[in-house]
N, C-alpha and C positions, 0 to 999 in steps of 0.2 A: 512568494509560496513555490515548496519544491515538491516534487514527488517523488518517492524511492520506490524501486521494485528491487527485491531481493532475489537469491538463486531459484528460489521457488517459480518464480515467473520469467518469461520469454523477453531477451533485451528488445525483439521487436514490439511489443505492447509497450514498453517504456519510450521507444523512439517514435511510434504511432500517437501515443497520448502527448507526448513531447511536442509534435507536430500541430496538434488542435489545440493545446493551449499556452504553444510559445507566444503569439502575438497578444496575448494579454500579460505579459510579463511574467508568466510561470515558467516553470522548467521541470521536466521529468527525464529520471536518468536511472540508470540500471546499476547494480553495485558492480558489476566491471569496469564501469567506468569512473568510478569512486577511489579515492586514496587508499581506503581500507582494503580493497581489492576482490575478488570473487572467493576468496578462499578464507575470509574473514567470519568466524562463527557470529550467529544472531547477536551476542550479547555485546561482541566489539563494535559493530555497526550500529547497534541502538546506541553505544555510548558516545560514538562519532557523530551521530544526528545530535544527540544531546548536547554535546560541545560545541555544535555549530550556531551559530546566531540566526540561521534561517529558520523560518516556519515549515515543516516538513511532514508531510503525508506518506503513510508507510502502506505499499500494498503487496501482499503476499498470496501465494498459493499454499503457504504452510500452516494448517488449521491447529498445529498442535503449540502455536506460539501463544495461545491464550490457557492451554492445558499443561504446559510446562511450567512446574512451580519458579525455576530460575528464569527462565525467560519473560514471565508474566510479571515478576518482579522487576527485571529490568526493563522493562515497556513501561511499566507504572511511573519508575524511576525517571526514566528518562523523559516522562511527560510527550508521550507520543500520542498521534492519533494516526489512526489507520483504518485499512478494510483488508479481509482475507475474504479471498474467489471461493466460491462453494466448491465442494468437491467435484460436481459437475463439470466445473471448468477443466479439469484432466483430460476429460474425455471428448474436450469440445475443440475442433480444430482452431487452429491460432486466428484464422480472419474472423471466424465467428465470435471469438472471445475479445478480439480488439475490437470490433463492431460494438459488442455489447457493452464493453466499457467506455468506450464514446458516447453511447447512447445513455447509458447512467452519470457521466461524469458531471452534468449541470446539477444533479439531485446528490450525487457524492459532495461536491465542493459547497452547496448549500449547508448541507448537513453537517461539515466539517468547520465550517464556520459559526456554528449556531451552539457546538457541545463545547465543554472544557478539558481538558487534556488530563488524566490519559482517557482514551477512547477506542474503542472497537468496535467494529460492523463487520457483519460477513454480506457479501454481495450476490445475490440470488442470480442463478441462472435466467430467470424468465426476468425480460426487463420491466414488467410493469409491478413485479413484488416489491413489497418492502424491503428495508436493510433489516438485518437482523443484530439486536446490540448481542455481543459477546462478552462474557463474564470476565473482570479484570481482577 
């Protein structure tokens, strides 16, 4: 399994999660380190992930991904699964965001394994809160 972080997230989150999941045979990477590059529009990286033979999980800070008609359609068509960080993460220090992501990772991984694509959930800022299903 591979985890994709887009431009609305910090590369630090990708490298932190990668350090946590790498020993399990998984990989987390930021868009800056992928062939599409950091300037790729959302629809382009979604297509790139769909073309890949890997099983991807998307993590984004962009809540518009499920509200923008074209991006929502591209996400569905690509058959992706992912998580949107709740808006409160934008004002949260990076070390706390990384900590919460690591804390929630086992539940995130379990959820993604149980659901069929396409699927999108919001990760709450509260570690004990449940994930919210976002409409696609």
